[in-house]
N, C-alpha and C positions, 0 to 999 in steps of 0.2 A: 428375447431379446427384447428391447425397445428400443432406439434410439433416445435417446433424454437431448441431449443436443453434441454442436461440438466446441470447439476451443481451438484457443490460438496455440499451441504451447502445449510442448509434458511438464514444465513444471504448475501450471495453473488447471491443470487436467489433475494431477496427481493433487492438488489440494482440493478441486472437487470431489475428489474421487473418498477422498480422507472425511471431509463432511459428509457426505453421501453414508460414510459407512461407521460416523459417530453419530447419525439417525437411526441404523439398524435397516439401513438400504444396502443389495449389494451391488457396487458398479463396475462395471469392465471397460474398459481403454481400448478403443481400437485406434491406429493411426502410426503417426511417426513418434513413436513413445523414447525408445531405445538407438537412434539414428545416430551412428557415428558422426552424420554432418551438422544436428543442432540447430536444424531449420529454426527461425522464429516469430517467419512472416510468411506469411500466404497460404496456399493452400498445399504448400509443401513440409508444415508445421502443426495441420487440423490432425488435432486429437479428438474420435467420436466418444462417444459418451454411454456408455449402455446400461439401462436395470433390468429385471424382472418385470413383465405385463404385469401382476399383479402389486409391484410394488411403484409402479411409473406415478400416478395418483401424488403419493408423498413425494416422490423426488423431482415432481414440477413446484410444491408447497416449498423443499428446501430452497429450487432455483428461489423461486419467489421471495422467500423471506433471504438469502445471500442477495437482490438485490433493491428491499427495502432497507436493509442492513448498508446498504452500498449508499443510497441516497438518500439516506438520514446521518448520514455520517457529518460531525463538523466538520470542517478544515481548518486548517492549521492557520492562527493568527501570524498576521504577516510578519510582524515585528520581531518574531523570531527567526525568519528567514533572511529581514533586508539586509543588509552589511552597514557599517554608522557610516556617515558619513563624513564632509570634512567638516560642513559644521557644528555638529555635535564636539568633536576632538576642539575643535576653536573655544568653544563657549567651556568644552573641561578644561579646558587650562586658563582660563579667566578665573575659571569659579575656585582651581589648585591656589593660584597667583594671588587669587585675593583672601582663602582665609592662611594660606601660611605667609606671607611676606609682611605682616604685621610680624607673627613671629618669632621673623630670624630677627627683624629690628629690632627687637626687643631683645632678645639673647646678644647680638653685635656691640649695645650699650647699655 
């Protein structure tokens, strides 16, 4: 077995192992996996990922593909995460009043 990489946290390690397994590569995880303390930072959370020597080249290609996917991922549009501000609400109220006030005025007379 050869060490492929080290990751921080058991969740990330299990996701990487699943991705390697999906590509037909056997992976072994060693480190802070099932610790009752659940560390998520630093050396206490380090998990080493090992692969067989004959599959190490393929595993490195999988790591490269993961990095390329992360680098080419489009960011989330900012208008979806931005809260609506007070000018928006003022314009919305003015629009509603402009549309519905003639309607209410015509119904009143």
